[in-house]
C-alpha positions as CSV (number, residue, x, y, z in Angstrom):
1,M,4.4,11.6,-25.3
2,P,7.5,10.4,-27.2
3,T,10.7,10.0,-25.2
4,P,13.7,12.3,-26.2
5,E,15.2,9.3,-28.0
6,E,11.9,8.7,-29.9
7,Y,11.8,12.4,-30.9
8,L,15.3,12.2,-32.4
9,L,14.6,8.9,-34.0
10,M,11.6,10.3,-35.8
11,Y,13.6,13.3,-36.9
12,R,16.3,11.1,-38.4
13,R,13.7,8.9,-40.1
14,L,11.9,12.0,-41.4
15,A,15.2,13.5,-42.7
16,E,16.1,10.2,-44.5
17,M,12.7,9.8,-46.1
18,T,12.7,13.4,-47.2
19,F,16.2,13.3,-48.8
20,F,15.4,9.9,-50.3
21,G,12.2,11.2,-52.0
22,K,13.8,14.4,-53.2
23,M,16.8,12.6,-54.6
24,L,14.5,10.2,-56.4
25,D,12.5,13.1,-57.8
26,E,15.6,14.9,-58.9
27,R,17.4,11.8,-60.4
28,K,14.3,10.3,-62.0
29,E,15.9,10.2,-65.5
30,E,18.3,7.6,-64.2
31,F,15.4,5.1,-63.9
32,K,14.0,5.6,-67.4
33,P,11.9,4.2,-68.9
34,L,10.4,3.2,-65.5
35,K,8.4,5.8,-63.6
36,V,9.4,7.1,-60.2
37,F,6.7,7.7,-57.6
38,T,7.3,9.8,-54.5
39,G,5.2,11.6,-51.9
40,L,7.0,14.8,-51.2
41,G,5.3,16.7,-48.4
42,Q,3.6,13.6,-47.1
43,E,6.4,12.1,-45.2
44,A,5.1,12.8,-41.7
45,I,2.1,10.5,-42.1
46,Y,4.3,7.4,-42.7
47,V,7.1,8.3,-40.3
48,G,4.7,9.2,-37.5
49,A,2.4,6.1,-38.0
50,M,5.2,3.6,-38.5
51,S,7.2,4.9,-35.6
52,A,4.2,4.5,-33.3
53,A,3.9,0.8,-34.3
54,E,6.1,-2.2,-33.6
55,S,8.0,-3.1,-36.8
56,S,9.1,-6.4,-35.2
57,Y,5.5,-7.9,-35.2
58,D,3.0,-5.4,-36.6
59,L,1.9,-5.7,-40.3
60,L,2.0,-3.1,-43.0
61,A,0.0,-2.6,-46.2
62,P,1.8,0.3,-47.9
63,D,0.6,2.6,-50.6
64,H,2.1,4.7,-53.5
65,R,3.7,7.3,-51.2
66,S,5.1,5.1,-48.4
67,T,7.9,3.4,-50.2
68,C,10.7,5.7,-48.9
69,A,9.6,5.0,-45.3
70,L,9.8,1.2,-45.7
71,P,13.4,1.2,-44.1
72,I,11.5,1.6,-40.8
73,W,10.1,-1.8,-41.5
74,G,13.4,-3.3,-42.4
75,I,13.3,-3.0,-46.2
76,T,16.6,-1.2,-46.9
77,E,17.1,1.8,-49.1
78,E,19.4,-0.3,-51.3
79,E,16.6,-2.8,-51.8
80,I,14.2,0.1,-52.7
81,I,16.6,1.6,-55.2
82,A,17.1,-1.8,-56.8
83,Q,13.3,-2.1,-57.0
84,Y,12.9,1.3,-58.5
85,G,15.2,0.3,-61.3
86,A,13.7,-3.3,-61.5
87,F,17.3,-4.6,-61.5
88,A,18.3,-8.2,-61.3
89,E,19.3,-7.6,-57.7
90,S,15.9,-6.3,-56.7
91,L,13.5,-8.1,-54.5
92,Y,11.5,-9.3,-57.6
93,G,14.4,-9.7,-60.0
94,G,12.9,-7.2,-62.5
95,Y,9.3,-8.5,-62.3
96,N,8.0,-5.2,-60.9
97,F,9.3,-1.8,-60.1
98,G,9.4,1.0,-57.5
99,I,6.4,1.3,-55.4
100,H,5.2,-2.3,-56.3
101,I,7.0,-3.8,-53.3
102,G,6.4,-6.0,-50.3
103,D,7.9,-8.8,-48.3
104,T,5.8,-11.3,-46.3
105,K,8.8,-12.3,-44.2
106,R,9.0,-8.6,-43.0
107,R,5.2,-8.5,-42.7
108,V,4.7,-6.1,-45.6
109,V,1.8,-7.0,-47.9
110,R,2.8,-6.7,-51.6
111,F,1.6,-3.4,-53.1
112,I,0.1,-3.6,-56.6
113,S,-1.5,-0.9,-58.7
114,D,-5.1,-2.0,-57.9
115,M,-5.8,0.7,-55.3
116,G,-6.5,-0.7,-51.8
117,A,-5.8,-4.3,-52.9
118,D,-3.1,-4.8,-50.2
119,A,-5.4,-3.3,-47.6
120,A,-8.1,-5.9,-48.5
121,I,-5.6,-8.7,-48.7
122,G,-4.2,-7.5,-45.4
123,T,-7.5,-8.4,-43.7
124,G,-7.0,-12.0,-44.5
125,M,-3.3,-11.9,-43.5
126,I,-3.9,-10.3,-40.1
127,D,-6.7,-12.7,-39.4
128,G,-4.4,-15.6,-40.4
129,V,-1.6,-14.3,-38.2
130,Y,-3.9,-14.5,-35.2
131,Y,-5.3,-18.0,-36.2
132,M,-1.7,-19.3,-36.5
133,R,-0.8,-17.8,-33.1
134,D,-3.8,-19.0,-31.2
135,Y,-4.7,-22.3,-32.8
136,I,-1.5,-23.6,-34.5
137,D,1.6,-22.3,-32.7
138,K,-0.3,-21.6,-29.5
139,N,2.2,-19.0,-28.3
140,G,3.0,-15.3,-28.6
141,A,-0.2,-14.1,-26.9
142,D,1.9,-11.4,-25.2
143,K,2.0,-9.6,-28.5
144,N,-1.1,-8.4,-30.3
145,P,-0.2,-7.5,-33.8
146,V,-2.0,-4.7,-35.7
147,L,-2.2,-4.1,-39.4
148,L,-1.4,-0.5,-40.6
149,A,-3.1,-0.1,-43.9
150,F,-2.2,3.1,-45.9
151,F,-4.1,4.4,-48.9
152,G,-4.9,7.7,-50.7
153,D,-8.2,9.4,-51.2
154,G,-8.5,7.9,-54.7
155,A,-8.6,4.4,-53.2
156,M,-11.7,5.4,-51.2
157,S,-13.7,5.1,-54.5
158,H,-12.4,1.5,-55.1
159,A,-14.2,-1.8,-54.4
160,N,-11.0,-3.0,-52.6
161,I,-11.5,-0.5,-49.8
162,H,-15.2,-1.5,-49.5
163,S,-14.0,-5.1,-49.2
164,A,-11.3,-4.1,-46.6
165,F,-13.7,-2.1,-44.5
166,E,-16.4,-4.8,-44.6
167,M,-14.1,-7.6,-43.7
168,A,-12.3,-5.6,-41.0
169,S,-15.5,-4.5,-39.3
170,T,-17.5,-7.8,-39.5
171,R,-14.6,-9.9,-38.2
172,H,-13.5,-7.3,-35.7
173,L,-9.9,-7.3,-37.0
174,P,-7.1,-5.3,-35.4
175,I,-6.5,-2.9,-38.2
176,I,-5.8,0.9,-38.4
177,F,-6.8,2.3,-41.8
178,I,-4.8,5.4,-42.5
179,L,-6.0,7.7,-45.2
180,N,-3.6,10.0,-46.9
181,N,-6.1,12.7,-48.0
182,N,-4.2,14.5,-50.6
183,C,-7.3,16.2,-52.0
184,L,-6.2,14.9,-55.4
185,A,-6.6,11.4,-56.9
186,I,-3.8,11.7,-59.5
187,K,-5.4,14.9,-60.8
188,T,-9.0,14.4,-59.8
189,L,-10.4,16.7,-57.1
190,T,-12.2,15.3,-54.0
191,E,-15.5,16.8,-55.1
192,F,-15.7,14.2,-57.8
193,Q,-15.3,11.4,-55.3
194,N,-16.9,12.4,-52.1
195,V,-19.7,14.6,-50.7
196,G,-17.9,16.9,-48.3
197,E,-14.2,17.4,-47.6
198,E,-13.7,14.5,-45.2
199,F,-14.1,10.8,-45.9
200,S,-14.5,9.8,-42.2
201,P,-18.4,9.7,-42.3
202,R,-18.1,7.0,-45.0
203,A,-15.8,4.9,-42.9
204,K,-18.0,5.4,-39.9
205,G,-20.9,3.9,-41.8
206,Y,-18.9,0.6,-41.9
207,G,-18.6,0.6,-38.2
208,L,-15.0,1.8,-38.1
209,R,-13.9,3.9,-35.1
210,T,-13.1,7.3,-36.6
211,H,-10.9,10.1,-35.3
212,K,-10.9,13.8,-35.7
213,A,-9.0,14.6,-38.9
214,V,-5.3,14.9,-38.3
215,F,-2.9,17.5,-39.9
216,G,-0.9,15.1,-41.9
217,N,2.2,17.3,-42.0
218,D,2.6,17.1,-38.2
219,V,4.6,14.0,-37.4
220,I,3.8,14.2,-33.7
221,E,0.1,14.6,-34.2
222,V,0.1,11.5,-36.5
223,W,2.2,9.6,-34.0
224,R,-0.1,10.4,-31.0
225,T,-3.2,9.5,-32.9
226,V,-1.9,6.2,-34.2
227,K,-0.3,5.4,-30.9
228,G,-3.6,5.9,-29.1
229,A,-5.4,3.7,-31.6
230,L,-2.8,1.0,-31.2
231,D,-3.1,1.0,-27.4
232,Q,-6.9,0.8,-27.6
233,I,-6.7,-2.2,-30.0
234,R,-3.9,-4.0,-28.2
235,N,-5.5,-3.6,-24.7
236,A,-9.1,-4.3,-25.7
237,K,-10.7,-7.3,-23.8
238,D,-13.7,-7.5,-26.0
239,P,-13.9,-7.4,-29.8
240,H,-12.7,-3.9,-30.8
241,P,-13.7,-2.1,-34.0
242,P,-11.0,-1.3,-36.5
243,H,-9.8,2.4,-36.6
244,F,-9.9,4.9,-39.4
245,I,-7.5,7.9,-39.3
246,E,-7.8,10.6,-41.9
247,C,-4.7,12.6,-42.4
248,N,-5.1,15.9,-44.4
249,T,-2.1,16.8,-46.4
250,F,-1.0,17.8,-49.9
251,R,1.6,16.2,-52.2
252,V,4.0,18.9,-53.6
253,S,5.4,16.4,-56.2
254,G,3.5,15.0,-59.2
255,H,1.6,11.8,-59.4
256,N,5.0,10.5,-60.6
257,A,8.2,12.5,-60.6
258,H,8.1,13.2,-64.3
259,E,4.9,15.2,-63.7
260,T,6.3,17.4,-60.9
261,G,7.2,20.2,-63.2
262,E,3.8,20.1,-64.8
263,M,1.7,20.4,-61.6
264,W,0.8,24.0,-62.5
265,K,-1.6,22.6,-65.1
266,Y,-3.9,21.3,-62.3
267,V,-2.6,22.9,-59.1
268,S,-2.1,26.7,-58.7
269,R,1.4,27.8,-58.0
270,E,0.2,29.7,-55.0
271,L,-1.3,26.6,-53.4
272,K,1.8,24.5,-54.1
273,R,4.0,27.2,-52.5
274,E,1.7,27.4,-49.5
275,W,2.1,23.7,-48.9
276,E,5.8,23.7,-49.5
277,G,5.9,26.1,-46.6
278,R,4.4,23.4,-44.5
279,N,7.2,21.0,-45.2
280,P,7.0,18.3,-42.5
281,L,10.8,18.3,-41.8
282,E,10.9,22.0,-41.2
283,L,7.7,22.0,-39.1
284,Y,9.2,19.2,-37.0
285,S,12.5,21.1,-36.6
286,L,10.6,24.1,-35.2
287,L,8.7,21.8,-32.8
288,L,12.0,20.1,-31.6
289,R,13.5,23.5,-30.8
290,S,11.1,23.7,-28.0
291,Q,12.9,20.7,-26.4
292,K,15.8,21.0,-24.1
293,D,18.9,22.2,-25.8
294,E,20.8,19.0,-25.0
295,V,18.0,17.0,-26.8
296,F,17.9,19.1,-30.0
297,N,19.9,22.1,-31.2
298,E,21.3,23.6,-34.4
299,Q,24.4,21.4,-34.2
300,K,22.4,18.3,-33.6
301,K,20.1,19.2,-36.5
302,A,23.0,19.8,-38.9
303,E,24.6,16.5,-37.9
304,I,21.4,14.5,-38.5
305,L,20.7,16.2,-41.8
306,L,24.2,15.7,-43.1
307,A,24.2,12.0,-42.0
308,A,20.8,11.5,-43.8
309,K,22.0,13.2,-46.9
310,E,25.3,11.2,-47.0
311,K,23.4,7.9,-46.4
312,I,21.1,8.4,-49.3
313,E,23.9,9.5,-51.6
314,K,25.7,6.2,-50.8
315,V,22.6,4.3,-51.7
316,F,22.6,5.9,-55.1
317,E,26.3,5.2,-55.5
318,A,25.5,1.5,-54.9
319,K,23.1,1.6,-57.8
320,K,26.0,1.6,-60.2
321,N,26.7,-2.0,-59.3
322,Y,23.2,-3.2,-60.2
323,T,22.6,-5.1,-63.4
324,A,19.7,-5.7,-65.8
325,P,17.8,-8.9,-65.4
326,H,18.1,-11.6,-68.1
327,K,16.2,-14.5,-66.7
328,L,12.4,-15.3,-66.7
329,K,11.1,-17.1,-63.6
330,P,8.7,-20.1,-63.4
331,I,5.0,-19.5,-62.8
332,F,4.4,-22.4,-60.5
333,K,6.1,-23.9,-57.4
334,E,7.1,-27.4,-58.0
335,T,4.9,-29.9,-56.2
336,S,5.3,-33.5,-55.2
337,A,1.6,-34.1,-54.5
338,A,1.3,-36.9,-57.0
339,A,4.2,-38.8,-55.4
340,C,2.4,-39.0,-52.0
341,A,-0.4,-41.2,-53.4
342,T,-1.1,-44.4,-51.5
343,P,-3.1,-47.3,-53.0
344,P,-6.7,-47.2,-51.6
345,T,-8.2,-50.4,-50.2
346,T,-11.8,-49.6,-49.4
347,V,-14.1,-48.6,-52.2
348,R,-17.8,-47.8,-52.2
349,E,-20.3,-45.8,-54.3
350,I,-21.0,-42.2,-53.3
351,T,-22.1,-39.1,-55.2
352,Y,-19.8,-36.5,-56.8
353,S,-20.9,-34.0,-54.1
354,A,-20.3,-36.4,-51.3
355,A,-16.8,-37.1,-52.6
356,I,-16.0,-33.4,-52.5
357,N,-17.4,-33.1,-49.0
358,E,-15.3,-36.1,-47.9
359,A,-12.2,-34.6,-49.4
360,L,-12.9,-31.3,-47.5
361,K,-13.3,-33.1,-44.2
362,Q,-10.2,-35.3,-44.7
363,A,-8.1,-32.3,-45.7
364,M,-9.2,-30.4,-42.6
365,E,-8.6,-33.4,-40.3
366,S,-5.1,-33.9,-41.7
367,D,-4.1,-30.3,-41.7
368,S,-5.3,-27.7,-39.2
369,K,-4.2,-24.9,-41.5
370,V,-7.0,-25.7,-43.9
371,R,-9.9,-23.2,-43.5
372,I,-13.1,-23.0,-45.6
373,F,-15.1,-19.9,-46.1
374,G,-17.6,-18.4,-48.5
375,Q,-21.3,-17.6,-48.8
376,D,-23.6,-19.8,-46.6
377,V,-20.9,-22.5,-46.2
378,Q,-21.7,-23.0,-42.6
379,L,-25.1,-24.2,-43.6
380,G,-23.8,-26.4,-46.4
381,G,-23.6,-23.8,-49.2
382,V,-26.1,-23.2,-52.0
383,H,-25.3,-26.7,-53.4
384,G,-25.1,-28.5,-50.0
385,V,-21.4,-29.5,-50.6
386,T,-20.1,-28.3,-47.2
387,K,-23.0,-29.8,-45.1
388,D,-22.0,-31.1,-41.7
389,I,-18.6,-29.6,-41.7
390,F,-19.5,-26.7,-39.4
391,E,-20.9,-29.1,-36.8
392,R,-17.7,-31.1,-36.9
393,F,-15.0,-28.4,-37.1
394,G,-16.6,-25.2,-35.7
395,S,-16.5,-21.6,-36.7
396,E,-12.7,-21.1,-36.7
397,R,-12.4,-23.7,-39.4
398,I,-15.4,-22.9,-41.6
399,F,-17.3,-19.6,-41.7
400,N,-19.6,-17.5,-43.7
401,M,-18.5,-14.4,-45.7
402,P,-20.2,-11.3,-47.0
403,L,-21.9,-11.5,-50.4
404,D,-18.8,-10.0,-52.0
405,E,-16.6,-12.2,-54.0
406,N,-13.8,-9.6,-54.0
407,S,-13.8,-9.8,-50.2
408,I,-13.6,-13.5,-50.3
409,M,-10.7,-13.6,-52.8
410,A,-8.8,-10.9,-50.9
411,F,-9.2,-12.7,-47.6
412,A,-8.1,-16.0,-49.2
413,I,-4.9,-14.5,-50.6
414,G,-4.2,-12.9,-47.2
415,Q,-4.7,-16.3,-45.5
416,A,-2.3,-17.9,-47.9
417,L,0.3,-15.2,-47.2
418,A,-0.1,-16.1,-43.5
419,K,0.9,-19.6,-44.5
420,L,-2.5,-21.1,-44.1
421,T,-4.3,-23.2,-46.8
422,P,-7.6,-21.4,-47.5
423,C,-10.4,-22.9,-49.4
424,A,-12.7,-20.2,-50.8
425,E,-16.1,-21.2,-52.2
426,M,-17.7,-19.1,-55.0
427,Q,-21.4,-19.9,-55.3
428,F,-21.0,-20.2,-59.0
429,F,-18.0,-20.3,-61.3
430,P,-18.9,-17.0,-63.2
431,F,-19.1,-15.1,-59.9
432,T,-15.3,-15.5,-59.8
433,E,-15.2,-12.7,-62.4
434,Y,-16.2,-10.2,-59.6
435,A,-12.8,-11.0,-58.0
436,L,-10.8,-11.5,-61.3
437,A,-8.3,-8.7,-60.7
438,L,-7.1,-10.1,-57.3
439,L,-7.1,-13.7,-58.6
440,T,-5.2,-13.0,-61.8
441,R,-3.0,-10.0,-61.0
442,F,-2.1,-10.9,-57.4
443,A,-2.6,-14.7,-56.8
444,G,-1.7,-15.7,-60.3
445,T,1.5,-13.6,-60.5
446,H,2.7,-14.0,-56.9
447,F,5.1,-16.9,-57.3
448,S,6.7,-15.5,-60.5
449,V,7.1,-12.0,-59.0
450,T,8.2,-12.9,-55.5
451,G,9.4,-16.6,-55.6
452,E,7.0,-17.2,-52.7
453,N,4.3,-19.8,-53.3
454,L,0.7,-19.1,-52.5
455,G,-1.2,-22.3,-51.7
456,M,-4.9,-21.7,-51.9
457,V,-8.0,-23.4,-53.4
458,V,-10.9,-21.6,-55.0
459,R,-13.9,-23.9,-55.5
460,G,-16.3,-22.9,-58.4
461,P,-19.5,-24.9,-59.0
462,C,-19.8,-24.6,-62.8
463,G,-21.5,-25.6,-66.0
464,G,-24.9,-26.1,-67.6
465,G,-27.2,-29.0,-68.2
466,F,-30.0,-27.3,-66.1
467,S,-32.2,-24.3,-66.4
468,S,-30.5,-21.1,-65.3
469,N,-28.8,-18.1,-67.0
470,E,-25.5,-16.6,-68.0
471,E,-24.6,-15.4,-64.5
472,H,-24.7,-18.9,-63.2
473,Q,-23.5,-21.0,-66.2
474,K,-20.9,-18.9,-68.0
475,M,-17.6,-20.8,-68.5
476,I,-14.6,-18.6,-67.9
477,E,-11.7,-21.1,-67.8
478,A,-10.1,-19.8,-71.0
479,A,-9.7,-16.3,-69.5
480,L,-8.3,-17.7,-66.3
481,A,-5.9,-20.0,-68.2
482,H,-4.7,-17.1,-70.3
483,A,-4.0,-15.0,-67.2
484,G,-1.4,-17.6,-66.1
485,G,-0.2,-18.7,-62.7
486,L,-3.5,-20.5,-61.8
487,K,-4.0,-24.3,-62.0
488,I,-7.4,-25.1,-63.3
489,V,-9.0,-28.4,-62.5
490,F,-12.1,-30.1,-63.9
491,P,-12.9,-33.4,-62.2
492,S,-15.3,-35.6,-64.2
493,T,-16.0,-38.4,-61.8
494,P,-16.6,-38.7,-58.0
495,Y,-13.2,-40.5,-57.8
496,D,-11.4,-37.7,-59.5
497,A,-13.4,-35.1,-57.5
498,K,-12.0,-36.4,-54.2
499,G,-8.5,-37.3,-55.4
500,L,-7.9,-34.0,-57.3
501,L,-9.3,-31.9,-54.5
502,L,-6.9,-33.5,-52.0
503,S,-4.1,-32.9,-54.4
504,A,-5.1,-29.3,-54.7
505,F,-4.8,-28.8,-51.0
506,C,-1.2,-30.0,-51.0
507,D,-0.2,-28.4,-54.3
508,G,1.1,-25.2,-52.9
509,N,-0.1,-23.1,-55.8
510,P,-3.4,-21.3,-56.5
511,V,-5.9,-23.9,-57.7
512,V,-9.3,-23.2,-59.3
513,F,-11.4,-26.3,-58.7
514,C,-14.4,-26.4,-61.1
515,E,-17.2,-28.7,-60.0
516,Q,-19.9,-29.7,-62.4
517,I,-23.2,-28.7,-60.8
518,A,-25.2,-31.1,-63.0
519,H,-23.2,-34.0,-61.7
520,Y,-23.4,-33.4,-57.9
521,S,-25.9,-36.3,-57.6
522,K,-24.0,-38.7,-59.9
523,K,-22.6,-41.7,-58.2
524,G,-19.2,-43.5,-58.6
525,R,-16.8,-45.7,-56.8
526,V,-14.6,-43.7,-54.4
527,P,-12.1,-45.0,-51.7
528,E,-12.8,-44.1,-48.1
529,E,-9.1,-43.4,-47.5
530,M,-7.3,-40.3,-48.5
531,F,-5.7,-40.6,-52.0
532,Y,-4.4,-38.3,-54.6
533,V,-5.0,-37.9,-58.3
534,P,-2.1,-36.0,-59.8
535,I,-2.9,-32.5,-61.2
536,G,-1.8,-32.2,-64.8
537,K,-2.4,-35.8,-65.9
538,A,-5.1,-36.7,-68.4
539,A,-7.1,-40.0,-68.3
540,V,-8.1,-42.2,-71.2
541,R,-11.8,-42.9,-70.5
542,K,-12.2,-45.2,-73.5
543,E,-9.5,-46.6,-75.8
544,G,-9.9,-46.2,-79.5
545,K,-8.0,-46.2,-82.8
546,D,-10.0,-44.1,-85.3
547,I,-10.4,-40.7,-83.7
548,S,-9.5,-38.9,-80.4
549,L,-12.4,-37.1,-78.6
550,I,-10.5,-34.7,-76.4
551,T,-12.6,-33.0,-73.7
552,Y,-12.8,-32.0,-70.0
553,G,-15.5,-31.4,-67.4
554,A,-17.9,-34.0,-66.1
555,L,-20.8,-33.2,-68.5
556,M,-18.8,-33.2,-71.7
557,V,-16.8,-36.3,-70.6
558,E,-20.1,-38.2,-70.0
559,W,-21.5,-37.1,-73.3
560,A,-18.3,-37.9,-75.2
561,I,-18.3,-41.4,-73.7
562,K,-22.0,-41.9,-74.7
563,A,-21.2,-40.6,-78.2
564,A,-18.3,-43.0,-78.5
565,E,-20.6,-45.9,-77.6
566,I,-23.0,-44.9,-80.3
567,L,-20.1,-44.6,-82.8
568,Q,-18.9,-48.1,-81.9
569,T,-22.2,-49.4,-83.4
570,K,-21.3,-47.6,-86.6
571,N,-17.8,-49.1,-86.8
572,I,-16.0,-46.0,-85.6
573,D,-13.7,-46.7,-82.7
574,A,-13.4,-43.4,-80.8
575,E,-10.9,-42.8,-78.0
576,V,-12.1,-40.5,-75.2
577,L,-9.4,-38.4,-73.5
578,D,-10.4,-36.6,-70.4
579,L,-7.9,-33.8,-69.7
580,R,-9.0,-33.5,-66.1
581,T,-6.9,-30.3,-65.8
582,V,-6.9,-27.4,-68.2
583,V,-3.8,-25.9,-66.5
584,P,-1.3,-27.5,-66.5
585,M,-2.5,-29.3,-69.6
586,D,-1.3,-32.9,-70.3
587,K,0.0,-32.1,-73.8
588,E,2.0,-35.4,-74.0
589,A,-1.3,-37.4,-73.5
590,I,-3.0,-35.3,-76.2
591,L,-0.2,-35.9,-78.7
592,A,0.0,-39.6,-77.9
593,S,-3.7,-40.1,-78.5
594,V,-3.8,-38.1,-81.7
595,K,-0.7,-39.8,-83.1
596,K,-2.4,-43.1,-82.5
597,T,-5.7,-42.2,-84.1
598,G,-4.7,-39.6,-86.7
599,R,-7.9,-37.6,-86.1
600,A,-9.1,-35.2,-83.3
601,L,-12.4,-33.7,-82.2
602,I,-12.1,-31.3,-79.3
603,V,-15.3,-30.8,-77.3
604,H,-15.9,-28.3,-74.5
605,E,-18.9,-26.7,-72.8
606,A,-17.4,-23.2,-73.2
607,K,-17.9,-21.2,-76.3
608,K,-15.9,-22.5,-79.3
609,D,-14.4,-19.2,-80.4
610,F,-11.3,-18.2,-78.4
611,G,-11.8,-21.2,-76.1
612,V,-9.4,-23.8,-74.6
613,G,-10.0,-26.0,-77.7
614,A,-8.2,-23.5,-79.9
615,E,-5.1,-23.9,-77.8
616,I,-5.3,-27.7,-78.0
617,S,-5.9,-27.5,-81.8
618,A,-2.9,-25.3,-82.2
619,H,-0.7,-27.6,-80.2
620,I,-1.8,-30.6,-82.3
621,N,-1.1,-28.8,-85.5
622,E,2.3,-27.6,-84.3
623,F,3.6,-31.0,-83.1
624,A,1.5,-33.7,-84.8
625,F,0.5,-32.2,-88.1
626,N,2.2,-35.0,-90.2
627,D,0.3,-37.6,-88.2
628,L,-3.1,-36.2,-89.1
629,Y,-5.5,-37.7,-91.6
630,S,-7.9,-34.8,-91.4
631,P,-8.1,-31.3,-89.9
632,V,-8.6,-30.9,-86.2
633,I,-12.2,-29.9,-85.5
634,R,-13.6,-28.1,-82.5
635,L,-17.0,-28.3,-81.0
636,G,-18.2,-25.9,-78.3
637,A,-21.1,-23.7,-77.2
638,K,-22.5,-21.3,-79.8
639,E,-22.0,-17.6,-79.5
640,G,-24.4,-15.8,-77.1
641,P,-25.2,-16.1,-73.4
642,A,-26.5,-19.1,-71.5
643,T,-30.3,-19.4,-71.7
644,A,-33.1,-20.0,-69.3
645,R,-34.9,-22.9,-71.1
646,M,-33.5,-26.3,-71.8
647,E,-35.0,-26.2,-75.3
648,L,-32.6,-23.3,-76.0
649,E,-29.7,-24.9,-74.1
650,K,-29.9,-28.0,-76.3
651,L,-29.4,-25.7,-79.3
652,R,-26.6,-23.8,-77.6
653,L,-24.5,-26.5,-76.0
654,P,-22.9,-29.4,-77.9
655,Q,-25.1,-32.4,-77.5
656,I,-24.3,-36.1,-77.8
657,E,-25.8,-36.2,-81.3
658,D,-23.7,-33.2,-82.3
659,I,-20.5,-35.1,-81.3
660,V,-21.7,-38.2,-83.2
661,A,-22.4,-36.1,-86.3
662,A,-19.1,-34.3,-86.2
663,V,-17.2,-37.6,-85.8
664,K,-19.0,-39.2,-88.7
665,E,-18.2,-36.2,-90.9
666,I,-14.5,-36.3,-89.9
667,C,-14.2,-40.1,-90.4
668,N,-16.5,-40.7,-93.3
669,G,-17.1,-37.4,-94.8
670,E,-20.8,-37.8,-94.1
């Protein structure tokens, strides 16, 4: 049972959240053109659950309707108002608004509009918090943090919630999932999302510990249920399943405040009035009247309500001092990785795959915050790149994941938020598309939005040159580059594979590391010591004066060099420029090469149309047009999917003879 002080504290919090939401709803026009989202009638879920937890060390994954309760977690009403208006003084400086809020320092996972995304990301963050506590800091075992993850019934249909449930249950994570069952996903009834009125059976199927459905307008019933679940998790001696608590309620405001007056179009006025009569604040007032008169009485009630109202009014007054933002923010954290390079002394020949394996081991040896995970990685992975690492470092440093790329990506982001350095392996580069939303809309935007860097590595075995299909060979670097905020690396040699991967681990930004599958067995000279190849610096693989062959990726670099050797016999001196990284692109090196040769052929394995080559060509035409003797030409894969037979792949992908023919036409008009 709550103490008298806890009863009153929850009443004060409930009053403040209620007034805050109502005032936002009433004064929504002040925030135009931005939308205001509230959760009128649902306040008891958040006040009860958050009051049961420990805001000093528990974690929070908020949802649409919890924003006005975030002061319980230390995010002030003033900060929330600034966020609603996307003012310069807001947490994100105008880069997001209202409910899209979070703060890692206060253990609140950033909420984005992908439903359940922060719940899925929270699985990685809470896991990372425990890893940091038990294996890095080695203190704080007297506290057992728990993640409270809130979401609505609409999110129960989203892949992110599947990922969250799957990760939480298979890794036995200390999480309480709290469903705000509003019976409406925006305007869509439960019957279109679930068989039956309750979602608990679905959660139970994942192995979550479910509870009897809670009346979500009763703050004490919510408090008791969450408190009981917290006690079970904190005091468990053996691995304890995550909990799922379903709170039945109804939102008496619109999906956003501008729709509140139009709810009659999809909710009967009688039903809305019925739930307005179940107002959480009034229900709690009636309950508190059963307490002793010195604990709660009409005078105490009036004092608390007046203080809450005045507090929120002052918050709105402070809004007058906020200003519009006028400054764009950088997309990457500055890094000094290239400066820490040391001249290697011991060199020997190893394969491209072995070079990556060695970089992984050395990164893990030098930094205990590096963790590797993905499908089958404990056994070496599909391509054998992670072999022998499990035997050396154990299951806390390298571990298998479900066959769900979205889970892997969410977990990696969460680990990075916990200040670890995760290395997530995708079996094949195109499989990254299954996690594209989280990679591009959370990881890729996080530094710009929050100013907090997100150091993580996503390894993607890529490319063709062998018999397979579209699902395994599709090249998606242009889409990732266009999304922004992601560094994209294509090592072409064993030397670069090791040096660039080690740089990726100390870069401090999200790095997508693209490994050429067809070159895993290719050998090259690689130092034994740790060394760093700077990200964003191209390499001239062959000097030349007649034409620049600009390319990236091990297969195309190899073929460009071979084509240049053939061209040499035909009195055409071609320069081969290996970009090594698509983002950031070494545009200075591109211009220097083209201004020297006066001609350019851009070659890449991805499709020519809408590819990276178009960006390179545009840059050359914009900044070196007067230095050109002929138009810039692009050579890439033909339209259509990757094929299963090499006879067809030779027709689809640019071949050595295609490069030679294109150069001869550019230089000689042949």
